[in-house]
C-alpha angles and dihedrals in degrees: 000000000000114000131213106255095225104038102025089227124126118287119234092229134028118255117198120244115245122254091210127049106239113192121239135185108207115206128188109231093179138065091247105118117235097008095127093051093047091049092047093054091053094045089058087068087066092055099261120144110223113218097178146356117202144128118288118245087256126027101208101091112142094186132034112252138190129214111202108216091170087068093223098318093113100046096149090050090049092052091049092048092049091051096042096046097032087229133145128229115247127198105199119108113218116194093248089064090074089071090063095042090056099039124113091237091048101187120219089223140019114210117196113195115221133195091267087074101060 
């Protein structure tokens, strides 16, 4: 059974597991303790490799969002992540994003969990 990445409960529809292991940094954009770690554990069931769990630079995210650092090279992984995390793709480029672009682990995606996820 496929589990919801944020709650661990059953999903209403099946989402296919990835054939590649796209890398994701999962950041908690809320004040709910442990939400990034819990989400990361559940995303691993979809085939994602988690590079980091941490708090987002700000903790006031209403909706979960995804930054695509693969720049479209991992489209199937992006679609799976959007469905699994119920998150939307955003196109802005905040200054803190440079840290991830230049890191050794260089994730393909950054998922920031918002309050709509808990």
